[in-house]
LOLUM-24211 format. One record per residue: x, y negated, z of N, C-alpha, C in turn; residue in three letters. Coordinates in steps of 0.05 Angstrom, whole numbers, plus 5000, padded with zeros to 4 digits. Each point is the difference from the previous one (the first is absolute). Layout:
! LOLUM-24211
XYZXYZXYZALA ...
This chain:
! LOLUM-24211
501750245000498349765000501849755000MET 499149794987501549764997500849885027ASN 502649955005500949895026498949725005ASN 499749844979499049735003497150015011GLN 498550194990497250035010500050085029ILE 501850195007500150095028500849785019GLN 501849824991500849785017497849805003GLN 498449974980497949795000497750085018ARG 499150254998497750095015500450295009LYS 499050065024500150285010497350135000ASN 498149894985497350114999499350064971SER 499050244994499450084973497150094998PHE 498849934978497250084994500050214978LEU 499650255008500150224981497250064990ILE 499549924975497350024989499950214977ASN 497850165000499650204979497650175006GLY 499050134980497750185003500850255016ASP 498050145010500550255015501550204982ALA 502150125011501550214986502149904982GLY 500749745000502049904982502850015011THR 500350085025502750035012500849785019GLY 498149865012500749795019501450125025LYS 498850215010501250135024502850104994SER 500450124977502650104992502049774999HIS 499149784988501849774997500949905028PHE 498149975019500749905026501950195015ILE 499450254999501750205014502849994988ARG 500149984973502650004987501649755006ASN 498749775002501449755008501250035027GLU 498550115019501150035027502450195000ALA 499750214985502250204998502549894988LYS 499749854978502349884986501449815019ILE 498549845015501149805018500850115027ASN 499850275004500750145024498649875025LYS 497549964997498449885021497950195010ALA 499249975025497750155011497549904987LYS 497950175000497549924988497750055020LEU 498549785005497750025017497549944983PHE 498150195002497649984983497549965018ARG 498349804992497549965014497749974980TRP 498150195001497750004981497849825011ASN 499649774987498049825010497250054987VAL 499950194982497450064988498150135021ARG 501250115021498450115022500249825025ILE 501249774997500249815022499949714988ASP 497749944987499849754985500349755016ARG 499250015025500249765018502650005015SER 501750204996502650035015499650015030LEU 497750115008499550025029502150175014ARG 500750224986502050185012502949924992GLU 500249884976502749964989501449745008GLY 498549805011501349745005502550025017ARG 499750125023502250015019502350174989GLU 499350224986502050184988501649854979ILE 498649874981501349854979501749775011LEU 498949875021501449775013502750095010HIS 500150255011502550115010501950084978GLN 498950134979501650114979501549784984GLN 498749774995501249794984502249855015VAL 500450075025502149885016502450195003ARG 500050214984502150205002502849884996SER 501950105015502749924997501550184981LYS 498750224992501150184980498849944973GLU 501450104979499049964973497450174997LYS 497849874994497450135000498249904977LEU 498750184987497949944981497350055013TYR 498449795001497350025011498050024977VAL 498950234997498150064977497249975010TRP 498649804990497249955008498350094977ILE 498850245004498550134978497149895000GLU 499149914976497349904997499549725012GLY 502049834997499849735011497749844989ALA 499150074976497849864987497350075013ASP 499950195018497650085014499649845027ASP 502049855007499949865026497849785000LEU 498849965024498149785003501549734999THR 498649784997501249744999501649945025GLN 498850075023501449955026502650165001GLU 499950254992502350175000502249904981ALA 499149884977501949894981501449765012GLN 498649855016501349775013502250095019ALA 499550225014502050125018502350114983PHE 499450134978502150114982501849774990LEU 498949784994501649774990502049925022ARG 499149995025501849935022502250215003ARG 499350254996501950225001502249964980ILE 499249934975502049964979501849765006LEU 498949795013501549765006502150055022GLU 499350185019501750035024501750264999THR 499950154978501550254999503049955001ALA 501350195013502950005002501350014973SER 502549904998501450014974500850284992SER 499950195020500650284994497650154989ASN 497749875000497550134992499149924972VAL 499350194984498849954974497150105001VAL 498149824994497250065001499150084972SER 498750234997499050104975497050025002MET 498649824986497050005001499050164975LEU 498950235005499050164978497049944995GLU 499449914975497249934994499250104972VAL 497350014996498950074974498849764987ARG 499049815016498649764989501249755014GLU 501949884987501449775012498149775006THR 497949964984498249775003498650005027TRP 500050235014498650015026501749905023ARG 502549944994501849885020499849705000LEU 500549885023499949705002502549894986SER 499749764990502249874985502549965017GLN 499849935026502449985017501750265001PRO 498650235000501550255000501350054974ILE 498549964978501150044973502549834995ILE 499849745009502249824996502550075015SER 499850165021502250085017501350264990ARG 499050114979501050274991501049984971CYS 501950184995501050044973498250214987VAL 498649934978498150204988501550214983PRO 499250255004501150224984497650164990ILE 499650004974497850154988500950264989CYS 498850225009500750264991497750114982ILE 500650034975498050084981501050224982SER 498450214996500850224982497650104984LYS 500550094976497850124984499350275011THR 502050145012499650265013500549965030THR 498250095017500349965029502450165011SER 501149905022502250135013499350295008TYR 497550035010499150275009499950194976ARG 499149904977499950174976502850094992SER 501949815000502750064993501250215019GLU 499549965026501150195020498850284996ARG 497450014995498750264995501050134975GLY 500649834979501050114975502850125004TYR 501749865015502750105005500050255016GLN 498250015020499750245017499150244983LEU 498149954982499050224983502250104981ALA 501649824991502250084982502150165015LYS 500649925025502050145016499050285007ASN 497450035004498850265007499550174975LEU 500549884976499650134974497150084996LYS 498249835009497150054995498949794981ILE 501949844988499149804981501950014976TYR 498950024977501649994975499549744986ASN 502149884989499849754985498350054975GLU 498049844997498350034976501349884976LEU 499850134977501249894976498549754991PRO 501549824986498749754991498050074978SER 498049824997497950044981500049774980VAL 499850064974499749794980497049934999ASN 499249795013497249935002498649944974VAL 501649924980498849934974499150254985LYS 501150235008499250254987497950165015LEU 499049895022498050145016497450034985LEU 498750245003497350054989498350085024VAL 497450014996498150055022500650265015LEU 500650214985500450275012502550005019LYS 501849804997502449985017499249925029ASP 497849875004499249905026499850225020ILE 498750224992499650235019502750115009ILE 501950034981502650115007501649815018ASP 499849744994501449805017498950005028LEU 497450035003498850005027501050255016ARG 500050234986500950255013502949985010LYS 501649854985502949985007500549775019LYS 497849865009500249795020501549754991ALA 499649934974501049744991498549785013TYR 501349775003498749765011498749844977ASP 497349984999498749864978500749714999PRO 500549885023500749715001502749954986ILE 501950185006502749974987499750034970LYS 498350194991499650034971498849754988LEU 498249875015498849754990502049784998MET 501949985019502049804998501850044976TYR 500450264993501550064976498449904975GLN 497450025001498349904978500349704997LEU 500349865022500349714999502649934985ILE 502150165005502649954987499750054970GLU 498350204992499750064972498149814986GLU 497749945013497949844986499949715009TYR 501249935023500049745013497149945011THR 499949815018497549925013498149854980LEU 501149934977498349864980498150194987LYS 500550265002498250204988497450015014ASP 497849974986497349995012499450255015LYS 500750234990499450255013501550045027ASN 502549895000501650015025498649835021VAL 499149764993498749825019497450135011LEU 498550124982497550145009500650225019ILE 502150154995500850235017500749905028MET 501649795002500849905027497749865014PHE 498349874985497749865012498250215012LYS 499550224987498350215011501250145024ASN 502650035000501350125024499749825024ILE 500349744995499649805021497250005011GLY 498150094983497250015009499450275014ALA 502050175002499750255015499650254984GLY 500249984974499750244983502450185001TYR 499750264995502250195000502249934980SER 502550015010502249944983500350204977ALA 499550265006500250204979497849964978TRP 497649935009497949964980500649764983ILE 501149795012500749764984502350064981GLN 501950175008502250074983498950164976LEU 498250195005498750164979498549824981ALA 498549805011498549824984501849834982ASN 502349925011501949844984501150174977PHE 500750255005501050184979497950044978ILE 497550035009497850034980499749764983ALA 500149765012499749754985502349954981LEU 502450055009502349964982500150214978THR 499050245006499950214979498149914977SER 497749885008498149904980501249784983LYS 501549835013501349784986502050114979THR 501650205009501950124981498650144977LYS 497750135006498550144979498949804979ASP 499149775011499049794982502149884982ASN 502549995011502249894984500750204978LEU 499850265006500650204980497850004979ILE 
């Protein structure tokens, strides 16, 4: 992590959706910096009724310590005011890591006191970890790539049986046809409305097949 950032502020706002690797990032930061890690889940203590005194003691640590406040965006306004004072009075040995999913729910004074770090992935951290575990146990085989432009309707059944991801196939279609293609737009619009991804993929193949037939 950038040394200039560390010198400027000792409070970090770790933002990202569930499963993107926020917890892994925080644990790894503490490990790399050879610091102890204290974790407090405020999603089950929104008013900090139980956590106030504990956090108050932890942020005054004389040892190198990372204080991980999980679910800080769930805190009540009163608890956020207390958290702001915690950030202001924390020891120089303490790094505060505020883990959140929705930054907008935090008060501006807290946001302004933190260095924002956004963790975003197209594939969740949990999915990647499960994928690696399955590979190590040899219960998962890498699926061969598919030329989406050559797909026909009967291929859909086979792709489903082999557990291909229909969304990934659709993103391949975007690369081939671009978002300017009317059928691609219809496909993603219908998925957004809650329709089955496989049905929309089949519908797209049927529509493009008709277009090709007309050209012939």
